N, C-alpha and C positions, 0 to 999 in steps of 0.2 A: 668313189663309186656312188655313194648315196647322194651327194650334192648334184651331180649332173642329172640324175634321175629326178630329183626334186625340182630342179630348174625346168626340165622338160614338162613337168606337170603344170607349171605356170602358164605355158602356152595353151594347154588343154583347158585350163580354167578360163582363160581369156576367150577362147572359142565358145565355150559353154555360156559365158556371160553374153556374148553377142547373140547366141541362140535365144537366151532368156529375154534379153533386152536389146533387140536389134536397133542399130543406130537410126534415129529419126522415125521410129515406129513405136506405137504402143503395143504392149503385150495384150493379146486378145484372149478371151476365154471366160467371160462372165464375171470378172472381178471388178470391184469398184475402182475408181481412179485412186482413191486413198490407199486401197490394198496394193494396187500396182506400184504406187509411189513407195510404200513401205518395203515391198519386196525388192524394188530397184535399189533403194538405199542400203538394204541388207546385202545385196549382191555386191555393191560397190565396197561396202565395209569389209566384206569377206575377202575381196580381191586385195584391198589395201593391207589387211592384216597378213595375208599370205605373202605379199611383197615385202613387208617388214621382216617377217620370219626369214625369207630367202636372203635379204640383204644382211641380216645379222649373221646367218650361217655362212654366207659367202665371205664376209669379213673375217670371221673366226677361223674358218677352215682353209681359206686360200691365202689370207694375208697374215694370219696368226694374231689378229686383234682379239684380245680376250673379251668375252661378253660380260659386261658389268652386271652386278646383281640388280641395280636399278633398272637397266634396260630390260632384263629378263622379267622383272616384276611388272614393269609397265606393259610389256607385251602380253604377259599373262592376264593382266587386268583388262586389256582390250579384247582378248579372246573370250573371257568370261562375260563381258558386257555384250559382245556380239551374240554369244549363245543365248543370253537372256532375251535379247531383242528378237532372235529367231523364234524362241519358244513363245513369247508374247504374241508375235505376228501369227504364228501357227494357230494359237488358241482363238485369236480374233477372226482369222479367215475361216477356220473350220466352223465357227459358230454362225457365220453368215451363210454357209453352204447348207446347213441342216435345216 
């Protein structure tokens, strides 16, 4: 029950990504090109991490493949690094707005 719901959210994330970063268009709204690039990289990173979580869960829950400690730790490290990048970008962008 949880896995199909999680998979459904993947499509919502991709739709939101297209809204944030339309194909072949720049996001407009007063941000610098660097800020837009950083936000785009974060959004792609978030989508990538989400996909890795989904794949890991799919393999474990549907195929019975156990999740190794190393895979879980590597994914956790990616999530932590992504959160740090988000916080740093937020601080940098907010400081340019004020």
